[in-house]
C-alpha positions in Angstrom: -0.1 -0.1 0.1 1.5 3.7 -1.1 2.0 6.1 1.9 -0.2 9.0 1.9 2.1 12.1 1.4 0.8 15.7 2.0 1.2 17.9 -1.4 1.8 21.3 -0.9 3.9 23.8 -2.5 7.6 23.8 -2.3 8.2 27.9 -1.1 11.7 27.8 -1.7 12.2 28.8 -5.2 16.1 27.4 -5.7 14.2 24.1 -4.6 11.0 24.1 -6.3 13.3 24.3 -9.5 15.5 22.0 -8.8 12.7 19.3 -8.3 10.7 20.3 -11.3 13.8 19.9 -13.4 13.9 16.5 -11.9 10.6 15.6 -12.5 11.3 16.9 -16.1 14.2 14.8 -16.9 12.5 11.5 -15.3 9.6 12.4 -17.8 11.7 12.5 -20.8 13.1 9.5 -20.1 9.6 8.0 -20.2 8.6 9.5 -23.3 11.7 7.9 -24.7 10.5 4.7 -23.4 7.0 4.9 -24.5 8.1 6.1 -28.2 10.4 3.2 -28.5 8.2 0.4 -26.9 5.2 1.4 -28.9 6.9 2.8 -32.2 5.1 6.1 -32.0 5.7 9.8 -32.1 5.6 11.3 -28.6 5.5 14.9 -27.8 6.0 16.2 -24.2 5.9 19.9 -23.7 7.1 20.6 -20.2 5.9 23.9 -19.0 7.0 25.7 -15.9 5.7 29.2 -14.7 9.0 30.0 -14.0 10.8 30.1 -17.3 
């Protein structure tokens, strides 16, 4: 059974950016895996209000 964690905004801007880029990189890897496994084109558009 999964742990229930409280989801809240990361107040420190630097930590928030680090978290965003880590998640973005992990999602990019998943995108590549899906594209290869399913032989399809995939479009992934990461969006950050800070950018």
